[in-house]
N, C-alpha and C positions, 0 to 999 in steps of 0.2 A: 265495656271496659276493654280497652286495647292499648297495649304498650309493649315495649321490649326491655329486657334487662341490659341496658346500654352502659351501665356502670357510671351514669351521670352523678356528679357530686351534688350533695344536698346543699341547699341555701341556708341552712340553720347555723352556719359558722363552725360546725364541728368538723367539717371535712369528711364526715362519714358517708359511706355509700350504702344505699339500700339494696340488699341482695335477697334472694329467696331464703337464705339461712339467717337473716337479720331478725332480731327480736325487737318489737316495738310495743309501746303502751301510750295511753293518753298522757299528754304532758301536764305537769303541774301548772296551775294558774290559767289553764285554757278556759275561756267562757264558752258555755254550750247552751243552746236553746233547742229544745226538741218540740216539733209540731207533729201533727198526724201525718204530714206529707214529707217532712225533711228534718235534717239535723243541720244546725248552723253552728259553726265553731269560729272562735276568734282566739288565735294563739297570741302569746305575749309579743312575738316578733313580727306579727302579720300587719300589713297595712290595711287589709280589708278582710271581711269574714269569708269563710269557705262555706258554701251551701252544698250539702250532700243530699242526693235524691236516689231513689231506687236501690240498686244493689250496693252503692257506696255507703248507704246507711248500715247495711249488714257488715261491711268492712270496718266502719267506725266502731260499731258495737263489739266486734270480735276482739278489739284491742283495749277493752276496759281493764283487762289484766294483761300482764306481759305475755306475748304470744309470738311465735315465729311466723313470718310471712308465709312460708310454704305450707305450714300446718293450717293456717287460716284459709288459704286458697284450696287446699285439699278438702277441708270440711265444707266450704261453701260449694265447691264443685259437686260434691256428693249430694248436698241438699238441693242444688239446682238441676242435678242430673245432667251436668255439662262437662265439657272437656277440661281437664285439670290444667293443662298448659294455657288454654285461653283465659281461664279464670285467674291463674297465677299472673299472667301479663297484666290483667286489669287491676288486681290487688296491688301489684308493684307500683303501678301508675298512681293509684289513690294514696298509697302509703307515702310515696315520694312527695306528692303534692302536700299532704298533711304534715310531713316532716318539714318541708320548706316553709309552711305557714306557721310552724310552731305549735300545731295542735297535737301531733304525735312526737314522741322522742324515741330515739333508738336506745336500747339498753346496752350499756358498755359490757363487753364480754358475752353478749347474747348471740353472736355468730356461732353456728355449729357446723 
């Protein structure tokens, strides 16, 4: 998982930007298929399914309830015994992609 917080605008039409302080949650209406190896999501606005493997599955699972991106990254970094900044960059990348695909939604007023 590698990315930077470049402030890119999300493609979900909301004009929202995913930042470390953003709060996200599984989007309503998203179709999800869980296998022993992956999670496949299809958001209402997506042209194709998103297939999540490895640590991206942990990111998906962490947003079953509203959670701040930075808190998810901190928890995962502790669990992986990894650098928090590296994990945060990866979590931001996965969240941006899932928001773009309509599988996650940003919670209004969730920025802290």
